[in-house]
C-alpha distance (Angstrom), angle and dihedral (degrees) to the residues before:
residue distance angle dihedral
M1 . . .
F2 3.80 . .
K3 3.79 118.3 .
K4 3.80 96.9 -162.4
I5 3.80 133.7 18.2
L6 3.79 134.6 -177.8
I7 3.79 118.8 -136.1
A8 3.80 109.9 -143.4
N9 3.79 95.1 -159.5
R10 3.78 144.8 60.9
G11 3.80 142.9 -137.0
E12 3.76 126.2 30.1
I13 3.80 96.5 -14.9
A14 3.81 92.0 54.0
C15 3.81 88.9 50.7
R16 3.80 90.1 47.1
I17 3.82 92.4 53.4
I18 3.81 91.7 46.0
K19 3.82 90.7 56.3
T20 3.80 93.1 55.3
A21 3.81 93.6 42.1
R22 3.79 89.5 52.2
K23 3.82 89.7 50.8
M24 3.82 88.8 52.0
G25 3.81 93.0 48.7
I26 3.82 93.3 -111.4
T27 3.81 120.9 144.2
T28 3.81 113.7 -127.9
I29 3.79 133.6 -147.2
A30 3.81 118.4 -158.2
V31 3.80 124.2 -158.7
Y32 3.78 122.6 -152.0
S33 3.78 142.3 -176.1
E34 3.79 128.0 -140.9
A35 3.82 89.8 -89.5
D36 3.83 91.3 52.6
R37 3.81 101.3 50.1
D38 3.79 91.3 118.1
A39 3.82 97.3 32.1
L40 3.79 122.5 138.6
H41 3.82 94.7 -119.2
V42 3.81 89.3 56.7
E43 3.79 91.2 52.5
M44 3.81 93.4 46.3
A45 3.82 98.1 49.7
D46 3.80 123.1 87.1
E47 3.82 91.4 -128.6
H48 3.79 134.5 12.1
V49 3.80 138.1 -160.7
F50 3.80 130.2 -159.5
I51 3.81 110.9 -130.7
G52 3.81 108.0 176.6
P53 3.82 149.8 -75.8
A54 3.80 124.4 -15.6
P55 3.84 100.0 -95.2
A56 3.81 108.8 92.5
A57 3.79 91.3 -132.8
Q58 3.81 88.1 63.4
S59 3.80 97.2 43.7
Y60 3.83 126.1 7.1
L61 3.81 93.2 35.2
L62 3.82 95.2 52.2
G63 3.80 101.5 102.7
D64 3.79 95.7 -177.8
V65 3.82 91.5 53.5
L66 3.82 91.4 50.0
I67 3.80 92.8 48.6
K68 3.81 91.6 48.7
A69 3.81 90.1 50.6
A70 3.81 90.0 52.0
L71 3.80 93.0 49.0
D72 3.80 94.9 43.7
H73 3.80 91.7 52.6
G74 3.78 98.2 43.2
A75 3.79 100.2 -108.1
E76 3.80 118.0 162.3
A77 3.80 97.4 -162.6
I78 3.80 143.4 17.6
H79 3.80 125.6 -136.4
P80 3.83 110.5 -159.7
G81 3.81 99.3 -165.5
F82 3.82 108.0 -157.6
G83 3.78 130.6 -48.2
F84 3.81 122.1 17.0
L85 3.84 107.4 56.7
S86 3.80 98.4 -14.3
E87 3.82 93.5 112.0
N88 3.81 99.5 30.5
K89 3.81 110.8 121.8
A90 3.81 93.9 -164.3
F91 3.80 90.9 54.3
V92 3.80 92.3 50.4
E93 3.81 90.7 50.3
A94 3.81 90.8 48.9
V95 3.81 90.6 49.5
E96 3.80 91.1 52.7
A97 3.81 93.0 43.0
A98 3.81 87.9 56.7
G99 3.81 90.0 56.6
L100 3.79 94.6 -105.1
V101 3.81 129.3 124.3
F102 3.80 120.5 -118.6
I103 3.80 110.7 -140.9
G104 3.77 96.2 -140.1
P105 3.82 140.6 52.3
R106 3.80 126.8 -36.5
P107 3.83 119.1 -85.7
H108 3.81 94.8 -109.0
A109 3.81 91.6 55.9
I110 3.80 91.6 49.4
A111 3.80 91.0 49.1
A112 3.79 93.6 47.7
M113 3.80 97.1 45.7
G114 3.80 99.1 30.2
D115 3.79 91.7 66.2
K116 3.81 104.7 72.0
I117 3.81 92.0 -155.9
E118 3.81 96.0 50.5
S119 3.81 92.3 41.7
K120 3.80 91.1 59.2
R121 3.79 90.8 52.4
L122 3.81 90.0 51.2
A123 3.79 91.8 46.0
K124 3.79 91.3 54.6
A125 3.80 90.6 49.1
A126 3.83 90.1 50.7
G127 3.81 91.9 53.1
V128 3.80 95.3 -106.5
S129 3.82 118.3 147.5
T130 3.83 111.8 -109.9
V131 3.81 135.1 -168.4
P132 3.84 116.4 -106.2
G133 3.79 110.8 -103.4
H134 3.79 150.8 110.6
I135 3.79 110.2 -66.3
G136 3.79 102.5 -166.5
E137 3.78 143.4 71.3
I138 3.81 118.9 -68.6
A139 3.80 120.7 -141.8
D140 3.81 103.1 -154.2
A141 3.80 146.8 -22.2
D142 3.81 93.6 -80.8
E143 3.80 92.2 54.7
A144 3.82 89.0 46.5
A145 3.82 90.6 55.1
K146 3.82 91.8 48.2
I147 3.82 92.4 49.7
A148 3.80 91.2 47.0
A149 3.81 91.8 51.0
D150 3.81 90.1 51.2
I151 3.82 92.3 50.5
G152 3.80 91.7 43.8
Y153 3.80 127.7 -115.8
P154 2.94 137.1 -55.6
V155 3.82 98.6 57.3
M156 3.79 136.4 169.3
I157 3.81 119.9 -129.8
K158 3.79 109.5 -155.9
A159 3.79 136.5 179.9
S160 3.80 111.5 -113.7
A161 3.80 91.7 -138.5
G162 3.80 93.3 34.2
G163 3.76 137.7 125.9
G164 3.80 141.3 152.7
G165 3.80 93.2 49.3
K166 3.79 93.3 -65.2
G167 3.80 120.3 134.0
M168 3.80 91.5 17.5
R169 3.82 129.9 124.3
I170 3.83 137.2 166.8
A171 3.81 116.9 -138.8
W172 3.81 126.4 -165.3
D173 3.81 98.0 179.9
D174 3.82 142.7 10.5
A175 3.80 94.7 -85.1
E176 3.80 93.4 52.4
C177 3.80 89.8 44.5
R178 3.80 93.3 55.1
E179 3.80 92.7 46.2
G180 3.80 92.5 43.3
Y181 3.79 91.8 49.5
V182 3.81 92.2 55.3
S183 3.80 93.7 43.6
A184 3.82 94.6 45.3
R185 3.82 91.6 50.1
S186 3.79 92.2 48.8
E187 3.79 93.2 48.5
A188 3.81 91.6 44.5
K189 3.78 92.3 51.9
S190 3.81 91.3 48.6
S191 3.82 94.5 47.2
F192 3.82 102.8 33.9
S193 3.83 106.8 15.0
D194 3.82 86.3 -122.1
D195 3.80 119.0 98.8
R196 3.82 98.7 -174.0
V197 3.80 115.5 124.8
F198 3.79 136.0 -178.9
I199 3.80 134.4 -160.1
E200 3.79 130.4 -131.7
K201 3.79 138.1 168.0
Y202 3.79 114.0 -79.8
I203 3.81 110.3 -130.0
V204 3.81 113.2 -135.7
E205 3.85 115.9 -133.2
P206 3.80 90.4 12.0
R207 3.77 129.3 177.4
H208 3.79 121.8 -154.0
I209 3.80 108.3 -139.1
E210 3.79 123.1 166.3
I211 3.78 135.9 -169.2
Q212 3.80 121.9 -136.4
V213 3.81 111.9 -140.2
L214 3.78 132.3 -172.1
G215 3.80 126.4 -166.9
D216 3.80 135.9 173.1
S217 3.80 135.3 -155.7
H218 3.82 91.2 -99.7
G219 3.80 96.3 68.3
N220 3.81 97.2 -97.1
L221 3.81 115.4 138.7
V222 3.81 129.9 173.8
Y223 3.78 137.6 166.5
L224 3.80 121.3 -132.1
W225 3.80 98.6 -149.8
E226 3.77 124.8 -94.9
R227 3.78 140.9 -63.0
E228 3.79 124.0 -144.6
C229 3.81 107.7 -138.7
S230 3.80 101.0 166.1
I231 3.80 97.7 123.4
Q232 3.79 99.7 90.3
R233 3.77 139.2 148.9
R234 3.80 118.7 -154.3
H235 3.82 86.3 -8.1
Q236 3.80 91.1 -59.8
K237 3.79 116.3 122.2
V238 3.79 116.9 -114.4
I239 3.82 105.7 168.3
E240 3.81 126.9 23.2
E241 3.77 132.7 -179.3
A242 3.78 140.4 -178.1
P243 2.91 127.8 -111.9
S244 3.82 108.5 21.3
P245 3.82 117.1 -111.2
F246 3.84 88.3 -143.9
L247 3.81 106.5 53.9
D248 3.77 124.5 89.6
E249 3.79 121.7 -150.5
D250 3.80 95.3 -97.0
T251 3.82 93.8 51.3
R252 3.80 91.4 45.3
K253 3.82 91.5 54.0
A254 3.81 92.8 44.3
M255 3.81 92.3 51.6
G256 3.80 91.3 45.4
A257 3.81 91.6 50.7
Q258 3.81 92.4 50.5
A259 3.82 91.5 47.2
V260 3.80 90.4 52.9
A261 3.82 91.4 45.8
L262 3.81 90.9 54.7
A263 3.80 92.5 45.9
R264 3.79 90.3 49.5
A265 3.82 90.6 50.9
V266 3.82 89.2 64.3
D267 3.83 96.4 34.9
Y268 3.78 90.4 -115.2
Q269 3.81 116.0 -154.9
S270 3.82 116.8 -176.4
A271 3.79 137.8 22.9
G272 3.80 114.2 -40.4
T273 3.78 140.9 156.7
V274 3.79 130.6 -131.8
E275 3.80 109.9 -156.6
F276 3.80 123.7 -151.6
I277 3.76 135.5 -175.4
V278 3.81 112.2 -139.1
D279 3.80 125.3 -161.6
K280 3.79 128.5 -146.8
D281 3.82 91.1 -88.7
R282 3.83 92.9 53.4
N283 3.80 93.4 -106.0
F284 3.78 105.8 148.1
Y285 3.81 132.6 -156.6
F286 3.80 131.9 -168.8
L287 3.80 115.0 -107.1
E288 3.79 105.9 172.1
M289 3.76 144.5 -49.1
N290 3.79 119.9 -115.5
T291 3.79 107.8 -148.9
R292 3.78 95.3 -156.0
L293 3.76 144.2 54.2
Q294 3.82 110.4 -60.5
V295 3.79 124.9 -128.3
E296 3.81 89.0 -123.6
H297 3.81 96.7 51.4
P298 3.86 93.3 116.9
V299 3.82 92.8 76.5
S300 3.81 90.7 55.9
E301 3.79 89.8 49.0
M302 3.80 91.8 50.6
I303 3.82 95.1 54.4
T304 3.82 96.6 39.7
G305 3.80 101.5 36.0
L306 3.82 90.0 -131.2
D307 3.81 126.8 131.9
L308 3.82 103.7 -138.0
V309 3.80 94.4 -167.2
E310 3.80 89.3 53.6
Q311 3.81 89.8 48.8
M312 3.82 90.9 50.6
I313 3.79 92.1 51.3
E314 3.81 93.4 47.6
I315 3.82 92.2 47.5
A316 3.80 90.6 50.0
A317 3.81 88.2 51.3
G318 3.82 89.3 56.5
K319 3.78 99.8 -103.6
P320 3.84 120.1 142.8
L321 3.79 121.7 -123.5
G322 3.77 110.3 -87.0
F323 3.80 94.6 -141.4
A324 3.81 143.3 41.0
Q325 3.79 132.1 -131.9
D326 3.79 93.4 -89.8
D327 3.81 89.5 55.5
V328 3.82 94.7 59.6
R329 3.79 107.8 105.9
L330 3.79 128.0 -151.3
D331 3.78 106.0 -153.3
G332 3.80 120.3 176.3
W333 3.79 126.3 -49.1
A334 3.80 133.8 -60.9
M335 3.79 130.9 -160.1
E336 3.82 128.7 -166.5
C337 3.81 130.1 -166.2
R338 3.79 122.2 -167.8
I339 3.77 109.2 -138.6
Y340 3.80 108.6 -150.8
A341 3.80 135.1 -173.0
E342 3.78 93.8 -117.7
D343 3.79 137.2 111.3
P344 3.82 112.0 -116.4
Y345 3.82 90.0 -172.1
R346 3.84 90.4 60.4
G347 3.76 100.7 47.2
F348 3.84 93.6 -76.1
L349 3.80 91.8 -70.4
P350 3.82 115.1 174.9
S351 3.79 119.8 -94.0
I352 3.78 127.6 -157.1
G353 3.78 134.1 -176.6
R354 3.78 141.8 82.1
L355 3.79 124.6 -31.8
K356 3.79 97.1 -127.1
R357 3.79 90.7 178.9
Y358 3.78 125.4 18.3
R359 3.80 116.2 171.2
P360 3.82 113.1 157.8
P361 3.80 120.1 -170.7
H362 3.80 117.5 -88.4
E363 3.80 112.8 -89.3
S364 3.80 122.1 -122.3
D365 3.79 139.8 151.5
R366 3.83 86.1 -69.7
V367 3.82 101.3 38.6
R368 3.79 125.5 53.9
N369 3.80 127.9 175.9
D370 3.80 119.0 -168.3
T371 3.80 107.3 -167.5
G372 3.79 142.4 156.1
V373 3.80 99.4 -162.5
F374 3.79 139.9 72.2
E375 3.77 138.7 -166.6
G376 3.80 107.6 -63.7
A377 3.81 95.0 23.1
E378 3.81 122.3 132.5
I379 3.80 123.3 -118.9
S380 3.80 103.3 -143.9
M381 3.81 129.6 -150.9
F382 3.80 89.6 -135.7
Y383 3.80 99.8 73.3
D384 3.78 144.6 38.2
P385 3.84 111.9 -56.2
M386 3.81 95.0 -128.0
I387 3.80 114.5 131.3
A388 3.79 98.4 176.9
K389 3.79 146.7 -26.8
L390 3.78 111.0 -123.2
A391 3.80 114.7 -161.8
T392 3.79 130.8 -179.3
W393 3.81 134.5 -172.7
G394 3.79 131.8 -150.8
E395 3.78 138.4 165.2
T396 3.83 88.7 -109.6
R397 3.80 136.8 19.4
D398 3.80 91.2 -101.7
A399 3.79 90.5 50.8
A400 3.82 91.7 50.8
I401 3.82 90.5 49.6
I402 3.82 92.3 49.6
E403 3.81 89.6 50.7
M404 3.81 89.2 50.0
Q405 3.81 92.9 49.2
G406 3.79 91.1 55.3
A407 3.81 93.3 43.9
L408 3.82 93.0 50.5
D409 3.80 92.0 48.8
R410 3.82 88.2 53.2
F411 3.84 93.9 48.7
Y412 3.80 103.6 103.0
I413 3.82 116.8 -168.5
R414 3.80 126.1 165.3
G415 3.80 134.0 169.5
I416 3.79 97.6 51.3
A417 3.78 136.6 43.0
H418 3.81 115.0 -97.2
N419 3.80 139.5 176.3
V420 3.82 100.0 -119.7
P421 3.85 92.6 111.1
F422 3.80 90.0 53.2
L423 3.81 92.7 48.6
A424 3.80 90.9 48.2
A425 3.81 90.3 50.5
M426 3.80 89.6 50.4
M427 3.80 91.4 54.5
A428 3.81 88.9 55.2
H429 3.82 95.6 43.6
P430 3.83 110.7 117.2
R431 3.81 94.0 -139.4
F432 3.80 92.1 50.3
R433 3.80 91.2 47.7
E434 3.81 88.7 53.4
G435 3.82 91.2 51.7
R436 3.83 94.1 -121.9
L437 3.79 94.3 146.5
T438 3.80 136.0 161.0
T439 3.78 132.9 161.6
N440 3.82 86.1 -103.5
F441 3.81 93.2 58.4
I442 3.81 97.2 110.0
A443 3.81 94.3 43.3
E444 3.80 91.1 48.5
E445 3.80 98.2 44.1
Y446 3.81 97.2 38.2
P447 3.83 104.3 32.6
D448 3.82 91.7 152.4
G449 3.77 95.1 41.8
F450 3.78 131.1 -96.7
K451 3.79 114.8 -49.5
G452 3.79 97.3 170.3
G453 3.77 138.2 -78.7
I454 3.79 123.1 -54.1
M455 3.80 112.9 -80.5
T456 3.81 108.2 -136.7
D457 3.78 129.9 -176.0
A458 3.81 88.6 -108.4
I459 3.81 92.4 54.6
K460 3.82 91.7 45.6
T461 3.81 91.4 51.9
T462 3.80 90.7 45.5
M463 3.80 93.3 52.2
M464 3.80 93.8 47.0
A465 3.79 93.6 47.5
V466 3.80 93.3 46.1
A467 3.82 92.8 47.0
A468 3.81 90.7 51.3
Y469 3.82 91.9 47.6
M470 3.80 94.1 47.7
H471 3.79 91.7 46.6
A472 3.79 91.5 52.7
L473 3.79 91.2 50.8
S474 3.81 93.4 45.0
T475 3.80 93.4 47.0
A476 3.79 90.9 51.5
R477 3.80 91.3 47.3
D478 3.81 92.7 49.9
G479 3.79 89.9 47.9
R480 3.81 93.0 51.7
I481 3.80 91.2 49.1
S482 3.81 91.9 51.1
G483 3.81 92.8 41.4
R484 3.80 93.5 -121.6
I485 3.82 95.5 122.4
A486 3.79 137.5 30.6
S487 3.79 123.3 -95.9
V488 3.81 98.4 -81.9
P489 3.82 125.4 144.7
M490 3.82 96.8 -127.0
M491 3.78 139.8 17.2
D492 3.82 113.5 -126.2
A493 3.79 102.6 -126.6
V494 3.77 114.5 -156.2
D495 3.81 120.0 -171.3
W496 3.76 97.7 -2.5
I497 3.81 109.5 160.6
I498 3.81 117.4 -130.6
R499 3.82 114.2 -157.2
L500 3.82 122.6 -167.7
D501 3.81 112.0 168.2
D502 3.81 104.9 -58.4
A503 3.80 93.7 -19.3
K504 3.80 121.0 96.5
A505 3.77 133.7 -177.2
T506 3.78 135.4 -177.4
A507 3.80 108.7 -129.3
K508 3.77 133.8 -155.8
I509 3.82 120.8 -177.4
T510 3.79 122.8 -157.4
P511 3.84 116.8 -175.3
T512 3.81 118.1 -125.7
T513 3.80 132.6 -176.3
E514 3.82 94.4 -93.8
G515 3.79 99.9 27.5
A516 3.79 130.8 -51.3
R517 3.77 147.6 -56.0
I518 3.79 107.9 -117.0
T519 3.79 116.7 -158.0
L520 3.80 113.6 -162.0
N521 3.82 115.0 -175.4
G522 3.79 88.8 -26.2
N523 3.82 96.8 -47.3
D524 3.81 115.7 117.9
H525 3.81 123.0 -138.4
S526 3.80 129.3 -177.7
L527 3.81 114.6 -135.4
E528 3.81 125.5 -174.1
S529 3.80 123.3 -176.5
D530 3.80 143.3 135.1
W531 3.82 92.0 -143.8
T532 3.78 116.0 145.7
P533 3.83 126.2 -160.0
G534 3.79 111.4 -86.4
A535 3.82 96.2 27.8
P536 3.83 109.7 131.0
V537 3.82 94.8 -144.6
F538 3.80 127.8 51.8
A539 3.81 115.6 -155.4
G540 3.76 126.9 173.2
M541 3.80 147.7 103.5
L542 3.81 124.1 -71.3
D543 3.79 113.7 -168.0
G544 3.82 88.7 -21.8
R545 3.82 93.8 -50.0
A546 3.83 122.0 116.6
I547 3.81 113.1 -119.3
T548 3.81 133.7 -176.6
L549 3.80 126.3 -175.2
E550 3.79 136.5 170.9
V551 3.81 113.1 -124.9
D552 3.80 133.7 -149.8
R553 3.82 118.5 176.5
L554 3.80 113.7 -131.3
K555 3.81 132.0 -175.7
L556 3.79 95.0 -99.9
G557 3.78 102.1 19.7
Y558 3.77 142.7 -34.4
G559 3.77 141.3 -54.0
L560 3.81 105.2 -133.0
S561 3.81 129.7 -172.8
T562 3.80 131.6 -172.9
A563 3.81 135.1 147.0
G564 3.80 89.9 4.1
V565 3.81 92.1 -56.4
R566 3.77 115.0 119.3
Q567 3.80 121.4 -176.5
T568 3.76 141.6 165.9
V569 3.79 108.5 -123.2
M570 3.79 115.4 -166.8
V571 3.80 124.0 -154.3
V572 3.81 111.9 -166.0
P573 3.81 139.3 151.0
P574 3.82 116.2 -101.5
V575 3.82 93.9 -102.3
I576 3.81 91.9 57.0
D577 3.79 90.2 45.8
D578 3.82 89.2 55.8
L579 3.81 92.6 49.4
M580 3.80 93.4 49.1
G581 3.79 89.3 69.1
H582 3.82 88.6 66.2
M583 3.82 97.3 51.2
P584 3.85 115.5 118.2
V585 3.80 118.7 -116.6
K586 3.82 114.2 -118.0
D587 3.79 115.3 -123.0
I588 3.80 117.3 -118.4
A589 3.82 116.1 -127.4
D590 3.81 115.0 -109.3
T591 3.81 110.0 -119.9
S592 3.80 96.2 158.1
K593 3.81 92.1 115.3
L594 3.80 94.9 48.9
L595 3.80 133.0 81.9
L596 3.80 104.1 -145.0
C597 3.78 124.2 -167.0
P598 3.83 103.6 -112.1
M599 3.82 94.3 -156.8
P600 3.81 141.9 17.7
G601 3.80 107.8 -89.4
L602 3.78 151.1 111.9
M603 3.80 122.1 -70.8
V604 3.80 103.3 -128.4
A605 3.81 97.8 169.5
L606 3.81 139.7 17.0
N607 3.79 110.2 -166.4
V608 3.82 102.5 -174.8
V609 3.83 140.7 57.8
V610 3.79 134.0 -149.2
G611 3.78 111.3 -76.8
E612 3.80 95.1 22.4
E613 3.79 118.7 136.7
V614 3.81 112.2 -132.3
R615 3.79 133.1 -168.1
A616 3.79 129.3 -138.3
G617 3.80 109.4 -83.7
Q618 3.82 94.2 22.6
A619 3.82 115.6 139.1
L620 3.82 109.4 -109.9
A621 3.79 103.5 171.9
V622 3.79 143.1 -12.2
V623 3.80 121.9 -132.6
E624 3.80 121.9 -169.7
A625 3.79 116.6 -148.4
M626 3.79 129.0 166.3
K627 3.82 92.6 -7.5
M628 3.83 94.1 -53.1
E629 3.81 128.2 107.1
N630 3.82 115.0 -134.1
I631 3.80 119.6 -163.0
L632 3.82 113.7 -146.9
R633 3.82 111.4 -151.8
A634 3.79 135.4 -167.4
E635 3.80 112.7 -98.3
R636 3.82 91.8 -153.4
D637 3.80 142.5 -2.5
G638 3.80 116.0 -68.2
V639 3.81 150.4 128.4
I640 3.81 124.7 -96.0
E641 3.82 108.2 -119.1
K642 3.81 103.6 171.5
I643 3.82 137.7 4.2
H644 3.81 119.4 -149.6
A645 3.83 102.0 178.1
E646 3.77 137.6 42.3
K647 3.78 140.3 -159.7
G648 3.80 111.7 -66.1
D649 3.82 95.7 28.2
S650 3.79 119.9 133.3
L651 3.79 106.2 -130.9
A652 3.79 132.1 -156.8
V653 3.81 127.2 -145.0
D654 3.84 110.9 -73.8
Q655 3.81 92.7 6.1
V656 3.82 109.8 153.3
I657 3.82 112.1 -109.5
L658 3.81 99.0 175.3
E659 3.80 144.6 -18.0
F660 3.81 131.1 -128.8
A661 3.78 123.3 -140.0
């Protein structure tokens, strides 16, 4: 077994690998860029090496620098994690040429499966079902439109060397195909230094279901069941689960057998994933094979009890698998949510800055949080916006969802925008709870963007009762500190007014042994909790029902969040409530004639000039943020009057790009 390994990655996956290596008694070496000097993976590793400036192209993508760091510090092997150089054949060959071991598949398997065009040819030869399409290079946008018309719209334009939703576009007609071809090539070249794309039929009502495989150097190959990854936004996975709520036993075995057949065709040795698209009739088609550890691997680990990083290391060290297909268990259900630095209330635009507060839920045998950040850390514009991967386990799918709901409501993040409210709303969504998923779920259920979770009567009552309870405790605490009241645990609050949007309630709080009796407009509720003023999360029982809410103290009340619903709940005396009706309403600034940058990023294209007439929907500019290109379009017809930014500028949130006449 290896004594020392270098981890050629950063963030949560580097931390994840370090944990397993530590368990195995292996010394770890972390690498870091200028932006990651104080990163968690650097602190966790036994040794660390500086490798260059913040941009990945000048640090984490420099294979020769990584190999030199491994050699200089006595490493015997390199684990690439995912992303960066994890599927780069030339890097693997250079690692092996230097006398080091690559903890991953052999170069020929990476080459065969890493090229989406070649992998489809191999899949067909191995008897694996494939999606109809054009498997070959495409010269220009006109040829792309002709090919798409022959296949039949809608089509998917995909980067040959792509992954993670980058370099991927859906086209429904010739115009969208031409635009998508140009955009996909540009994004592919920026992300993968390979601008080749291919076109295939887009499956309507599709599910994205993938099979985890594991193979060793002794010819043993198994599959570790499937993962349902259909909840996606812009083709990037958001929520994953294992197993799939859609597959029956026959389909599961058929998909597993085809995944193993494809892996065997390339003599696959390591952990890998064969991805399929599945239609409403359970017909499945090969999409691609990822020759690396997947982001969503924790859900497979939770239902099988296997440590995939440990398996990868042992396989790389030449050990055979210690089990056969019949030994792979499927125990319970696991759910994973990707927590991103993005604002779901502003079209999921990226967010950067400092994590002023970062309090994840406590981990247990049912709750797991893979993260690479800590309170006070910076979320940089240079890398993927993932903050953490929160995974939960339960005996059933419903149980896993309930665990996830509680964990998300306990996940307290402040300082940057994040998607926890959206994820919490998804867990409560009736269609999600029923398992009626497709890759179009988010677009179909939130066509106008995310506005928040669904406010129910139960949530409204919960928020009012909790606000009243917290206010009584806080008032008593403030009184004891100032010496105004005796040392009692709670102030009886008579005729406090609770305001939540247009709803109001008169509240009376009566202390009890375990908490309080909250009377709202004459209706009694029993509330039990050990919450103390200042705690960011409120957990307790309301009328025998478990509740969890995030808490922010405001001047006249509290900001409360649960199940994706966030509300300001005011607690005021009647006289203040009367006066609030006379407060003037603040005017909102008119920005209708401005194009504002919706996120911090780099202006990579400006498509208009002063005096140009533009039409609604026309592309005005392209801003790159967190490795994704975002096209900013005109909301209506107009004339460009003034331009304030140019290509190459680094833009801040709400910075003015141009003005309309």
